[in-house]
DOROMAR-823948 format. One line per field, with one value per residue (C-alpha): x, y, z; residue in one letter. Coordinates in steps of 0.02 Angstrom, whole numbers. Layout:
% residues N
x = c(X; ...)
y = c(Y; ...)
z = c(Z; ...)
r = c(a; ...)
***
This chain:
% residues 603
x = c(6134; 6248; 6180; 6322; 6385; 6263; 6335; 6388; 6279; 6194; 6128; 5983; 5943; 5933; 5782; 5781; 5645; 5596; 5412; 5258; 5271; 5440; 5314; 5202; 5339; 5440; 5271; 5254; 5442; 5433; 5293; 5367; 5528; 5458; 5346; 5488; 5591; 5445; 5385; 5197; 5050; 5025; 5193; 5212; 5073; 5141; 5305; 5251; 5137; 5273; 5404; 5254; 5222; 5404; 5441; 5311; 5357; 5532; 5490; 5584; 5729; 5883; 5988; 5834; 5853; 5804; 5907; 5879; 5968; 5972; 6084; 6109; 6137; 6051; 5915; 5917; 5815; 5777; 5844; 5774; 5867; 5761; 5921; 5952; 6076; 6003; 5848; 5780; 5702; 5537; 5427; 5389; 5214; 5282; 5425; 5292; 5158; 5304; 5366; 5200; 5202; 5382; 5532; 5608; 5763; 5795; 5967; 5952; 6120; 6167; 6006; 5938; 5763; 5816; 5655; 5701; 5589; 5633; 5659; 5669; 5829; 5794; 5753; 5962; 6002; 6078; 5906; 5791; 5914; 5923; 5713; 5703; 5829; 5742; 5569; 5652; 5709; 5560; 5469; 5560; 5492; 5312; 5187; 5067; 4932; 4994; 5059; 4876; 4798; 4924; 4878; 4696; 4732; 4818; 4686; 4536; 4659; 4679; 4482; 4458; 4574; 4500; 4325; 4390; 4456; 4304; 4212; 4329; 4320; 4120; 4115; 4234; 4132; 3983; 4079; 4145; 3949; 3893; 4038; 3987; 3812; 3870; 3969; 3836; 3727; 3846; 3882; 3704; 3682; 3832; 3765; 3610; 3697; 3806; 3670; 3560; 3741; 3739; 3545; 3595; 3755; 3667; 3519; 3658; 3730; 3558; 3534; 3710; 3679; 3505; 3581; 3738; 3627; 3522; 3677; 3737; 3572; 3577; 3761; 3692; 3533; 3657; 3765; 3620; 3554; 3716; 3726; 3579; 3555; 3735; 3701; 3520; 3602; 3751; 3636; 3552; 3715; 3804; 3668; 3672; 3873; 3857; 3725; 3824; 3977; 3859; 3812; 3977; 4039; 3914; 3824; 3992; 3991; 3804; 3810; 3852; 3983; 3864; 3768; 3945; 3976; 3823; 3835; 4003; 3953; 3811; 3958; 4076; 3933; 3878; 4061; 4076; 3911; 3963; 4126; 4026; 3928; 4079; 4131; 3977; 3947; 4162; 4134; 3981; 4071; 4218; 4109; 4031; 4215; 4161; 4297; 4457; 4625; 4678; 4855; 4970; 5117; 5097; 5187; 5196; 5264; 5119; 4987; 5073; 5060; 4892; 4848; 4957; 4876; 4694; 4707; 4801; 4670; 4567; 4638; 4516; 4659; 4733; 4905; 4899; 5043; 5009; 5181; 5188; 5342; 5360; 5463; 5518; 5689; 5617; 5573; 5403; 5252; 5130; 4967; 4783; 4812; 4626; 4624; 4783; 4726; 4569; 4673; 4789; 4650; 4551; 4686; 4758; 4583; 4562; 4702; 4685; 4513; 4561; 4731; 4699; 4880; 5046; 5092; 4994; 5136; 5131; 5306; 5341; 5494; 5557; 5556; 5573; 5439; 5407; 5346; 5499; 5499; 5374; 5321; 5286; 5174; 5172; 5038; 5060; 4975; 4983; 4797; 4676; 4730; 4622; 4590; 4683; 4513; 4438; 4573; 4511; 4345; 4387; 4418; 4232; 4115; 4008; 4111; 4152; 4274; 4154; 4216; 4179; 4294; 4187; 4066; 4082; 4163; 4076; 4108; 4028; 4133; 4197; 4361; 4471; 4382; 4375; 4567; 4600; 4473; 4567; 4742; 4720; 4644; 4809; 4900; 4971; 4910; 4877; 4927; 4865; 4958; 4895; 4912; 4783; 4829; 4986; 4923; 4918; 5034; 4957; 5072; 5015; 5129; 5105; 5206; 5308; 5240; 5104; 5120; 4983; 4958; 4944; 5135; 5017; 4932; 5079; 5142; 5049; 5002; 4970; 4823; 4800; 4751; 4560; 4518; 4333; 4251; 4061; 4015; 3829; 3784; 3651; 3768; 3842; 3948; 4016; 4041; 4145; 4240; 4286; 4328; 4519; 4529; 4450; 4542; 4702; 4628; 4531; 4562; 4385; 4256; 4058; 3951; 3765; 3676; 3513; 3506; 3364; 3482; 3632; 3596; 3570; 3725; 3807; 3744; 3790; 3969; 4023; 4157; 4283; 4216; 4074; 4062; 3887; 3800; 3685; 3553; 3485; 3282; 3222; 3300; 3432; 3607; 3517; 3416; 3542; 3653; 3523; 3482; 3676; 3685; 3548; 3605; 3732; 3811; 3825; 3851; 4045; 4079; 4157; 4042; 4120; 3976; 4003; 3885; 3872; 3766; 3808; 3867; 3732; 3599; 3648; 3559; 3723; 3620; 3565; 3765; 3824; 3863; 3983; 4161; 4186; 4091; 4175; 4131; 4097; 4174; 4331; 4368; 4527; 4634; 4732; 4543; 4493; 4657; 4653; 4473; 4525; 4687; 4637; 4587; 4694; 4817; 4838; 4975; 4892; 4945; 5059; 4954; 4799; 4745; 4595; 4429; 4235; 4101; 3918; 3780; 3590; 3608; 3641; 3813)
y = c(9298; 9162; 8985; 8856; 8716; 8568; 8415; 8527; 8593; 8728; 8884; 8979; 9130; 9191; 9275; 9374; 9359; 9523; 9546; 9466; 9521; 9422; 9270; 9305; 9314; 9154; 9049; 9139; 9094; 8914; 8864; 8969; 8895; 8697; 8727; 8799; 8631; 8517; 8480; 8401; 8545; 8455; 8456; 8628; 8674; 8566; 8634; 8814; 8761; 8704; 8846; 8970; 8874; 8881; 9048; 9116; 9030; 9113; 9265; 9407; 9289; 9376; 9331; 9232; 9188; 9054; 8977; 8890; 8763; 8601; 8445; 8351; 8178; 8007; 8081; 8263; 8384; 8551; 8589; 8746; 8782; 8899; 8973; 9084; 9160; 9156; 9077; 8898; 8907; 8847; 8747; 8553; 8572; 8673; 8557; 8401; 8496; 8543; 8340; 8279; 8382; 8363; 8283; 8373; 8393; 8505; 8541; 8646; 8658; 8717; 8830; 8761; 8666; 8573; 8532; 8423; 8400; 8255; 8327; 8224; 8222; 8361; 8476; 8522; 8547; 8744; 8803; 8724; 8815; 8969; 8988; 8948; 9082; 9207; 9162; 9189; 9352; 9403; 9383; 9488; 9626; 9585; 9685; 9621; 9643; 9523; 9399; 9395; 9402; 9252; 9151; 9169; 9093; 8945; 8911; 8929; 8807; 8676; 8689; 8653; 8519; 8459; 8457; 8370; 8240; 8219; 8189; 8065; 7967; 7993; 7908; 7775; 7732; 7728; 7599; 7506; 7487; 7438; 7306; 7252; 7224; 7112; 7009; 6979; 6942; 6816; 6742; 6721; 6623; 6523; 6473; 6420; 6323; 6239; 6204; 6121; 6029; 5976; 5918; 5813; 5743; 5691; 5609; 5515; 5453; 5395; 5308; 5221; 5171; 5089; 5013; 4949; 4869; 4785; 4730; 4650; 4577; 4505; 4439; 4349; 4287; 4206; 4146; 4057; 4006; 3914; 3838; 3771; 3704; 3635; 3549; 3474; 3412; 3331; 3179; 3116; 3143; 3030; 2909; 2902; 2905; 2753; 2650; 2655; 2596; 2463; 2408; 2398; 2294; 2186; 2164; 2181; 1989; 1999; 2169; 2160; 2295; 2408; 2418; 2426; 2577; 2666; 2629; 2687; 2861; 2890; 2854; 2983; 3119; 3089; 3117; 3272; 3333; 3303; 3397; 3549; 3534; 3546; 3694; 3793; 3748; 3808; 3975; 4029; 3968; 4072; 4221; 4217; 4198; 4027; 3926; 3915; 3839; 3702; 3714; 3536; 3492; 3425; 3289; 3378; 3230; 3128; 3275; 3300; 3113; 3107; 3267; 3196; 3015; 3093; 3209; 3103; 3063; 3220; 3317; 3327; 3327; 3173; 3274; 3342; 3296; 3317; 3362; 3365; 3406; 3247; 3346; 3529; 3593; 3660; 3613; 3569; 3645; 3685; 3744; 3669; 3509; 3497; 3672; 3671; 3513; 3595; 3748; 3643; 3529; 3690; 3759; 3596; 3550; 3717; 3722; 3550; 3579; 3730; 3639; 3542; 3510; 3528; 3526; 3563; 3577; 3607; 3663; 3701; 3800; 3876; 4065; 4202; 4345; 4496; 4382; 4252; 4072; 4046; 3894; 3942; 3841; 3871; 3808; 3829; 3776; 3803; 3810; 3950; 4096; 4233; 4404; 4538; 4631; 4474; 4428; 4529; 4457; 4267; 4311; 4350; 4213; 4112; 4229; 4118; 4180; 4206; 4106; 3951; 3871; 3859; 3734; 3563; 3606; 3606; 3718; 3839; 3992; 3954; 3877; 4015; 4129; 3973; 3944; 4126; 4140; 3985; 4049; 4204; 4123; 4013; 4183; 4170; 4261; 4211; 4306; 4258; 4303; 4264; 4267; 4233; 4081; 4037; 3992; 4046; 4043; 4050; 4071; 4042; 4103; 4025; 4054; 3894; 3919; 4050; 4170; 4142; 3966; 3869; 3764; 3617; 3608; 3617; 3422; 3267; 3176; 2996; 3000; 2895; 2746; 2699; 2533; 2559; 2672; 2679; 2799; 2840; 2893; 2851; 2884; 2724; 2797; 2941; 2787; 2678; 2832; 2857; 2689; 2690; 2846; 2772; 2605; 2725; 2803; 2621; 2461; 2421; 2522; 2491; 2563; 2607; 2658; 2723; 2851; 2744; 2626; 2711; 2729; 2545; 2514; 2627; 2549; 2385; 2405; 2566; 2625; 2762; 2883; 2913; 2994; 3062; 3126; 3274; 3237; 3078; 3037; 2933; 2990; 3146; 3181; 3313; 3182; 3033; 3175; 3230; 3043; 3007; 3169; 3116; 2951; 2954; 2766; 2857; 3046; 3027; 2940; 3095; 3131; 3200; 3284; 3276; 3369; 3446; 3580; 3775; 3839; 3986; 3824; 3731; 3723; 3770; 3748; 3578; 3529; 3581; 3410; 3377; 3375; 3450; 3483; 3450; 3494; 3333; 3416; 3455; 3301; 3216; 3118; 3282; 3347; 3198; 3174; 3339; 3303; 3136; 3190; 3241; 3049; 2941; 2868; 2677; 2571; 2459; 2248; 2234; 2068; 2162; 2233; 2348; 2287; 2329; 2270; 2304; 2355; 2335; 2276; 2455; 2451)
z = c(5128; 5029; 5046; 5113; 4984; 4976; 5094; 5239; 5389; 5318; 5439; 5359; 5470; 5641; 5706; 5884; 5992; 6101; 6072; 6063; 5866; 5875; 5910; 5774; 5656; 5711; 5674; 5508; 5468; 5538; 5425; 5277; 5273; 5294; 5144; 5047; 5090; 5040; 5214; 5205; 5281; 5419; 5468; 5416; 5549; 5691; 5661; 5673; 5823; 5914; 5898; 5936; 6101; 6155; 6092; 6199; 6352; 6351; 6289; 6403; 6418; 6387; 6220; 6172; 5981; 5864; 5738; 5572; 5472; 5400; 5402; 5255; 5209; 5180; 5301; 5299; 5422; 5459; 5625; 5733; 5909; 6029; 6128; 6287; 6398; 6571; 6657; 6658; 6496; 6440; 6555; 6570; 6482; 6345; 6307; 6319; 6208; 6067; 6082; 6041; 5880; 5825; 5901; 6013; 6116; 6299; 6342; 6505; 6527; 6360; 6363; 6219; 6144; 5972; 5843; 5711; 5542; 5411; 5240; 5070; 4986; 4864; 5001; 5033; 4834; 4843; 4742; 4891; 5020; 4934; 4919; 5108; 5154; 5043; 5132; 5306; 5249; 5170; 5339; 5450; 5393; 5421; 5526; 5664; 5554; 5421; 5544; 5634; 5429; 5409; 5560; 5530; 5349; 5431; 5564; 5423; 5327; 5464; 5492; 5317; 5307; 5482; 5412; 5251; 5348; 5460; 5295; 5240; 5409; 5383; 5201; 5269; 5428; 5293; 5181; 5344; 5402; 5230; 5208; 5398; 5360; 5206; 5303; 5431; 5288; 5210; 5393; 5404; 5219; 5273; 5427; 5355; 5220; 5358; 5474; 5310; 5253; 5448; 5435; 5279; 5355; 5498; 5412; 5277; 5444; 5508; 5350; 5333; 5504; 5465; 5310; 5409; 5526; 5378; 5296; 5485; 5494; 5324; 5339; 5515; 5436; 5288; 5405; 5499; 5342; 5291; 5461; 5470; 5290; 5314; 5480; 5399; 5236; 5326; 5419; 5255; 5149; 5292; 5255; 5065; 5080; 5210; 5111; 4961; 5047; 5134; 4960; 4885; 5032; 5079; 4892; 4796; 4747; 4704; 4593; 4397; 4329; 4294; 4458; 4539; 4427; 4482; 4653; 4655; 4566; 4689; 4847; 4756; 4723; 4904; 4946; 4852; 4917; 5093; 5081; 4995; 5150; 5268; 5163; 5191; 5353; 5397; 5311; 5399; 5568; 5496; 5461; 5641; 5727; 5784; 5699; 5793; 5747; 5852; 5865; 5847; 5782; 5590; 5495; 5346; 5256; 5281; 5253; 5084; 5024; 5082; 4975; 4834; 4829; 4863; 4709; 4591; 4494; 4510; 4343; 4207; 4074; 4020; 3997; 4161; 4302; 4484; 4579; 4761; 4866; 4982; 5107; 5150; 5224; 5383; 5574; 5648; 5585; 5712; 5641; 5624; 5516; 5449; 5398; 5320; 5212; 5162; 5101; 4993; 4924; 4876; 4797; 4705; 4640; 4587; 4483; 4416; 4369; 4253; 4181; 4022; 3989; 4084; 4269; 4424; 4550; 4749; 4824; 5012; 5060; 5231; 5234; 5354; 5376; 5500; 5642; 5617; 5527; 5407; 5285; 5108; 5002; 4816; 4687; 4493; 4345; 4174; 4152; 4091; 4196; 4259; 4173; 4283; 4310; 4383; 4509; 4639; 4616; 4640; 4814; 4842; 4882; 4752; 4604; 4473; 4307; 4171; 3990; 3912; 4011; 4151; 4054; 4116; 4274; 4442; 4593; 4706; 4701; 4884; 4847; 4853; 4966; 5088; 5065; 5109; 5260; 5323; 5285; 5393; 5539; 5534; 5537; 5369; 5208; 5028; 4869; 4682; 4539; 4364; 4172; 4058; 3931; 4052; 4202; 4407; 4546; 4723; 4888; 5044; 5194; 5369; 5510; 5583; 5761; 5769; 5927; 6056; 6013; 6165; 6186; 6269; 6132; 5999; 6004; 5963; 6124; 6172; 6295; 6437; 6371; 6436; 6478; 6423; 6306; 6271; 6104; 6079; 5903; 5776; 5633; 5577; 5449; 5559; 5715; 5573; 5537; 5705; 5747; 5694; 5809; 5959; 5941; 5979; 6152; 6224; 6243; 6225; 6137; 6148; 6020; 6045; 5908; 5988; 6129; 6220; 6256; 6294; 6491; 6515; 6425; 6536; 6696; 6633; 6577; 6686; 6578; 6609; 6491; 6372; 6203; 6171; 6018; 6054; 5909; 5898; 5837; 6002; 6129; 6110; 6213; 6319; 6391; 6411; 6496; 6617; 6669; 6696; 6801; 6907; 6954; 7089; 7017; 6847; 6882; 6891; 6727; 6614; 6457; 6304; 6186; 5995; 5889; 5702; 5769; 5778; 5956; 5977; 5939; 6087; 6269; 6364; 6531; 6498; 6452; 6631; 6654; 6504; 6523; 6343; 6193; 6034; 5856; 5738; 5590; 5677; 5786; 5765; 5875; 5953; 6004; 6079; 6168; 6246; 6306; 6392; 6436; 6608; 6656; 6747; 6651; 6631; 6561; 6448; 6458; 6301; 6267; 6259; 6086; 6060; 6046; 5991; 6062; 5961; 6068; 6005; 5835; 5753; 5734)
r = c(m; t; p; p; a; a; g; s; s; a; p; l; a; t; i; t; l; a; t; e; q; d; i; f; v; l; r; r; s; g; k; a; v; a; e; a; l; g; v; e; r; q; d; q; i; r; l; a; t; a; l; s; e; l; g; r; d; v; l; g; t; s; g; l; r; v; t; f; g; t; v; p; g; a; s; p; v; l; r; v; a; v; l; w; r; d; g; s; g; p; g; r; e; s; i; e; a; a; s; r; l; v; p; t; q; h; d; p; v; g; r; a; v; t; i; e; q; q; l; s; a; a; a; t; t; p; d; s; l; r; r; a; q; d; v; l; n; a; h; r; g; s; t; e; l; e; d; a; r; a; q; t; i; d; l; i; a; a; l; e; e; s; r; a; q; r; e; e; l; r; r; l; n; e; e; l; e; e; t; n; r; g; v; v; a; l; y; s; e; l; s; e; e; l; e; e; t; n; r; g; v; v; a; l; y; a; e; l; e; e; k; s; s; q; l; r; d; a; s; e; a; k; t; r; f; w; a; n; v; s; h; e; l; r; a; p; v; n; s; v; v; g; l; a; r; l; l; l; d; i; d; g; e; t; l; d; e; e; q; r; r; r; i; s; m; i; s; a; s; g; a; t; l; l; a; l; v; d; e; l; l; d; v; a; k; a; e; s; g; r; l; e; p; h; w; e; s; i; d; l; r; a; t; l; g; q; l; h; g; t; l; r; g; y; a; t; g; e; g; v; t; l; s; v; a; d; s; w; p; g; a; t; l; v; s; d; e; v; m; l; t; r; i; l; r; n; l; l; t; n; a; l; k; f; t; e; e; g; t; v; r; l; d; v; a; a; g; n; g; e; r; g; a; e; v; v; f; t; v; t; d; t; g; v; g; i; p; p; e; e; q; h; q; v; f; e; e; f; y; q; v; r; g; a; h; q; r; g; r; s; g; t; g; l; g; l; p; y; a; r; r; l; t; e; l; l; g; g; n; l; v; l; v; s; t; p; g; q; g; t; e; v; t; v; r; l; p; a; a; p; p; g; a; d; s; a; h; a; e; h; r; t; p; a; q; l; a; l; l; v; t; v; d; d; d; e; v; f; r; s; t; l; r; p; v; l; a; r; l; a; d; r; v; v; e; v; g; e; g; g; r; a; v; d; t; i; r; r; e; h; p; e; a; v; l; l; d; l; h; m; p; d; m; d; g; y; d; v; l; a; e; l; a; g; d; s; d; l; s; g; i; p; v; i; v; i; t; s; a; a; d; e; t; l; d; h; e; r; l; t; h; a; r; a; v; l; d; k; s; t; l; n; l; a; r; l; a; d; a; f; g; t; f; p; e; r; v; p; d; p; d; e; s; p; r; r; a; e; e; g; g; t; g)
***
């Protein structure tokens, strides 16, 4: 037989099946030709078994034959067809069994069952096809004994291969079990480490909570200490300042120049100390969240002019010029006048303190920010400047820049932190830029009309003029400071310097309102308030309590009869106007002028 040319359909041989012996030949031929064409051993046995099952099932059918051939191409195959002339062919079970072994197609109409086995590209070369034909021709003359021996050999080889596979599977199972044991051990170790880490994290978290609680307690204790010390210092310092001013006013003609100079120094030092105490108290209030802005319309021109006049002589260097803007190109500014003044005063005094020559300048401009119209205050100086590594530390309370320039310059390190804290309370921000040896620039941006500011408190208001007001306070300095303000609120003001005489005076004068200090040595405001509340003739008189004590130290249950409680440190016309604004309005007589009456000889 001559092999066909490569690349065309290549029939190899045809075997006729008539006896049981032919089935043995078919099995051996199928295995042999698959081996000759490079098919793997397992696939050889599958092909041979499938042919044996199909051939045995159709044995006895007329015209039964089996053809072997190859189909070349990119994926060549060995094609074996079982053909018969009549009858239904192999049964369903045989076809299903063959299909499980190799790809099988059943054509009952054409009376054929086709089996295909995938080959490699080298299997369809002329040499490979010739070897396949030789193998098929060699098996046609074999005897039944040879076929049985070959089948036995195939069976033994299959069993041996199966045993080898079982051994390999057992080895793989052992390796898998060993791997699993390692994974379990590693998982246990990691779980223990994770639990230990979690215990450490929990312990650390508990420790951090404890430390945080201690820090909060320490901060609250510091705030209470500042508030208490500031409050206790204010009264004696007020007395020192008041007495010094009295000496200068009363005995000014009898004092010589040196005595006047020394008393003036006492007064100035007392005023400085009083300002420091006020700052400490405000810092404490800000930290505890008790310092609230009082929104009002501000006459910025007047505020700037007052700043300029107050700080004009503050410069430490003889060649320093202070320049303060006298106007700004914006609309009405709604803010807290006291806080704004303190912000700008702290920034300007700080700049003047560290500028030996050149200029300290305050500029004001209108701007636009994320929340709308802004007012931008810029304080620049030509002073010593701040090193870059310390610029973030100057906003820490009590921190002062190190260096020889600190000598001879008093200060607590509260100026910049205090200014930034107040700026933030007003809804703005403060930014510092400095170059050592060239100077510092501090920019404060405030909203022109902060969101959330009550429009009812955003304008200066003239309260209803009172006919008669009684003020009860043992602090003469504070009373003298408040007189010009009260003169704008009442036609006549009666001052009482002792709590013990307050009720009698109020009963005699029967005023429209009472301004009552809470802490007095002989009879405090609580007792005065209780007596007024218990007297049917006096209980209807509105009482405004004023105090410099911290809110948490007040006995609010004993203050229920008071119309309002105001802080002395932030008392001004607008806040008094708000407190008195609920009283009936009275149109004053044009010929009348505010008068003051003194009660008891204490001022």
